[in-house]
N, C-alpha and C positions, 0 to 999 in steps of 0.2 A: 503494499499498500503505499508502503515512503515509498517508496521507490520511482511511482506511476503520482506521485504527486510533485517529486525530487524532478518528474521529465515533464510535468506539464509549465513547468515556473520555467526551465529549461529552454523548453517550445516556445513558450512569451518573448524572453529576451533574443532568442535566436535564430527567432522568424526574419528577423529585421535588420541581418547584418553587412546588405550585400548588397552585389550588381554584378550584369557581363550579360554573356549570352544564354543560349540554352545549344541542346543538342538533342537532333532525332534522332532516334534509334533506326534500327531494323523491326519488319512488319514484327508482332506481338506472336501469332505463330511460328514465324520463323522460329523468335528464342524458345519458344513452347516443345519446338521439335526437337530439337538442342539440350532441352530441358538444364539451360539455362538465366537463373534470375537477375537479373539486371539491379545491379547495384549505381545507384544514386550516386553520381562523383558530391565532392562536401564545397560546399558553392566559396568561390572566392572573396572572400573579403576584400571591398578593393577603400582606401582612406576615404575618410568625408570631405564633403567639397567645404572649401574657404568658409567661414562666416560669412553670411551674410544679411542673417538678421540677429536679434534678440529676445529668448526667450522663456521665461517662467515658469514655473508649476506652482499651482494654491490646488491641493488637494490630492493626497495620495493615498486613498482607501483603500484602489485596488490594482496589484500587481500589473497590469498591463499597463500602467505609466510608466515601466519603466522601455517598455517597447515601445510606448509614443516618444520617448524625451530620444528612441536611439533612430528612429526614422527621420524627427524634423535636424535633429544630428546630422545623421547622415544624409539630409539637402538642403547644409546649408547655416544651419541655425543655429549658435549660442548657448547656451544653458549658462543663465549669469547667476538665477535667486529661484528661491524654492520656500513656500510655506505652507505645513501642515500643524493642524491644531494637537494632534497626537505623540505626545515623546519619542513612544516605542518608532510609532513610522518614520519620525522624523529622524532618526535614530540610525535608522533602515538606510535612508536616500542619503545622510551625508557620508553616511560611510561609500557608498556608491560610488557617488560626487562629490567626491573631498574638495577639488578648489570647488565648488560653487555657495557661496551665503545663502545663507542662513534668514529668513528675512522673518521681522516681531513680531509680523502682523502682515495680514493680505491688504490693505490701504497703504502698504510700504510698499511691497506692488505696484498697484492699480495705479499709485501716482509719480511710478519712475516713470517719467515718459520714454525714456532709449530703449521702455521696451514694447516690443510690437505685438507677437505672440504670446497667450497663458493658456498651457495645457493644466487637465485635471483629469484625473480618476477619485474623484471623490465621491461620498455619498452620494446615491442614485437619485434622490428627494433635491440634492441640493444642488443636482450641477446644472441644473435650467437658471435657475435662481441666480446662482454666481454667473453664468456668463451671460446676464444680463446687464450682472453690475461691468465686468469687463468690456462689452461691447459701448454700455456707457463711457464708460475711464477709454474711448479711445483706440480699444485693443481686440487684437483678434483671436477664437480663441476654440480648441479641437478640446475635444472633449472626448471620453471615453463612456464606451454604449454599455448601459439607455442612457443616452446622451439628453433625454425630455422623456419627464413617463405621468401624464397624466394630459390632456387633451389642453387644457386650462392652461399650463407649463406654455404648449407648445403655440398656442395664440397669441399668450403671451412674448412666445422668442423672436414667433415672425414678426408681429409691430413692431420691437427694437431692431431688430435685424433691418427692416425696412426704413427704421426712420434715420438709424444710423451707417447703414452702411458699410456694417464688418462681417467678417466670418464669422457666422457658425459652424465649423466644418464637427463629424461623429464617425468616428476611427472606426469606422467597419474594419475591421480589423482578418475575418475571415476572405475576403476581396482586396481588400489596397494591402496588406500583408501576406500573402502570397500564396507565391511562384505558383503553382501550378493553375491554380482561379488569373490569375494576370494571363498567362499563355491564353486560357483557353478562352479568353480576351479578343488573345489575338487572333487567332484559331476561326474564331466565330467571324470577326469582321474579313478576312479574310475569303470567306465562303464555303470554310472546312465541311462544316454540317447543314448547310442550303439557311431556310431560313428559319430562322428559331421559333418552334411552336406549345415548348412549356421549359417548366423549369422542374424540378424537387429537388432540393435542401434538408439534408436532415444534418441536424443538430445535438446528439447527443454528448453530454455532459459525465464526470463521477461525481457522486456524492462522497464528498468529504468531511463531516459536518466540526471533529475538534481542529482545521483549519479557520474555518469558517468564524465573521462574526456577527453576534447578535442579530445588527440586522438583514443580515445575508436571509436570514428567515423571515422577514417583515416583510408584505409584497406593500403595503402602504411605502418600507424605504425602496423596495427594489423596483414596484410596477409590477410584478408579476411575470409568467415565465414566458411568456408571447410577446409581451416590452422589453422582457433581457434579450435573452439568449437568440430568437428569432428574430430581432431585427436584421441580424446578419443578413438573413433567407430572404429578406422584404427587401432589401438592398439591394442583392446578386440579383431575384426577380427582377426591378426592374432595368440592369444593366444588361441583363445577357437578352433580356425581352423586347429592348428597348421602350420600353412600357413608359409615356410623362401621365397615365391615367389609368386609375385601380382600383376596384371595389371587393371587398373582402365577401364571400359567396358562404362561407360556413364559418368558424372555431370554435373550438374547444379546452377544456384546460380542465387540470384535476388534483390534488391530493392524493393518489394513488397509495404508499406504501409510507408516507410518512408522518401519522398522525399526532407522536410528537411533538410537530410543529404545525398548528392548525394555522396561523398565518406563510403556512410555504405552499407550492406550485412544482410536483415535480413530473409532470404532462403536461403536453399542453400541442395541435394540431390549425391547422387553418388552408384554408381554399381557396385561390383568389384566383381572377380573372382580370387583363389588364388588354390596354387597345395595341396591347404588341403580340400580346402570350396569354398561356394560361400559368398559372403554380401547385405547385401545395409542397408546404410545409412540416416537418416535423420535428420536436425540442425533447428533449427528455435528460431525467439526473438519475441513469437507469445502466449507466458503463459498468459492467461486472468488474470485477479486480482481477481477474487475469487477462486482461489488454494489456498491452502496455504501454498504455496513451493513454491520458486524460478520455476524448471520445474520437471516435471514430468515424467524425466529418465527412460526408458526402453530398458532392453536387453531382445531378445531373441534368446535362442540358439534350433535350430532346428538337430535331433537328428534320427539316421535312427530304434531305439527304444520308442521315447519320445521327448518331447520336455523343456526348462527350461525358467521359467519367468522372472523375475525380475524387482520388481518394486523399484527404488532407493532413490528417496525423499520420497513419500508419495503412500497411497493405496487410492485412492481415494472411491473404495471398502468400508473402515469402519476401519482398520487398524489407528493405531497412531503410530507417526515414520515412519522409512525407512528402511530400506536396507531388503525388502520383497522377496522369493525367493519362486517361484512354483516348482514345480517337477511333471509329467505330464508322466506315464511310462505302460510297458503291464503290471504295476503289480495293481497299484493304482494313484493316482492324493494325493498330499502329499504339507502342507505349509513348510518350515522349518522356524524355529526363529536366524537369524541367529547375533542378536547383539552381544554375545557374542562370535564374531568368529575373534582369531588372526589377526592384519592388520601386516604381515611381513614385508614391504617394506623396513621401516627405520633400520633396525635388520640386513639386509641382505646389506643395503645399506650399513652401517657403519663397516658391515666384507668383504664384497669389494674391501674396503677403504686400511684393514687393510692387506688384505686377496692377492688383485691386483686378486678377480678374476668375476665372472658375474655371483651372485645369485640371484641380484634382477630382472634384466633385462638384457641379452646380451644386446651387442653394437650394431649387426647387426640391431635386432629387434625393437632396439630404433630405428637407424637412419630408416629404410625400414618404417617404422606407420608412420612418419613422408616424407618421401619421397612419398609415395602411398598419403597425406593428401595435398604435394605441386605439386604433376600433376594431381590430382581429380583442385583442385583451379583453378590451369593457363589453364587448357585445357575445361573447364565447361564450357558450351555456359549459354549468359541472359538468362532467365526467359520473363522480360521485352520483349527484344526483340524477342521475340516468340507470345507474345501476338497480 
């Protein structure tokens, strides 16, 4: 169990570390015939870009903050200060970044005119209010998912973002910081599977109560399982179907197997349709201890001329590591090694901060993915109530 949790933390930190090209291997059929499983090459670690902006961190209640920092640093950001209310979390962050100044208050950072971007992985229900304060202070904001946990918060964030013209970016890391998912986007753009028909996004996670803070089990704090975990899958649905409008067809949630945490949800799924395709999403907290990863995250993109399947964290068929991508179309079945695919999000976000553009993610896409997750969560039927 400890090994699996360590693997999860290591994945969060290492999944954001590099850039370069990619390798297309021979067809999967040829590899199977040769009975040789392909091992992914280790990512090539490239030095970060020279500092182009200064950024700070406020709120570090989730370990995702380290991936967020690495992404922006890789893209040309210089971390100069941080603030956290919790002494233990602040101490851990300071140990990781000993050269960075520890601010005495949030205001100290917001009042610093040299800082252009604020990152946060605070407690989920506090993320949107902080983002509003950040935008009103004249700075851009990049927050861990879920970046907003109620429709009321979303309305307030949209209003302030429109007024201030600041960037409110939610880091949907299962797409933005996963090499295989980045590569899938490139292949689909090139027409590898024809027109996209549907996405199926699966986001299983392992439940490790001892490693989780109290707020993790309170729906009022984390927003619910669809709002939280499934925000990744809504982002991927919009991106891969190229949908600009969408609606929830059906959704359900439940606390199936954790009665000791009555405000918790361990299962959720949703079906949706957009103006570019259909989608199905399932998320849960039932990853078994026997899996050598915190979750067998998967994405399948169905097209009119083929399909792509991604095993994001692990291939239970035998290949080592993560970022496994399979392409099946009218020509062949192929395995694509994505270990050296560039992760552009950090660089693009820094570009957007400097140029006032939307190359990393359009603001409307960011908000629409969240809106869909929030509506699916709010209107979900309860699985327990149906049994």
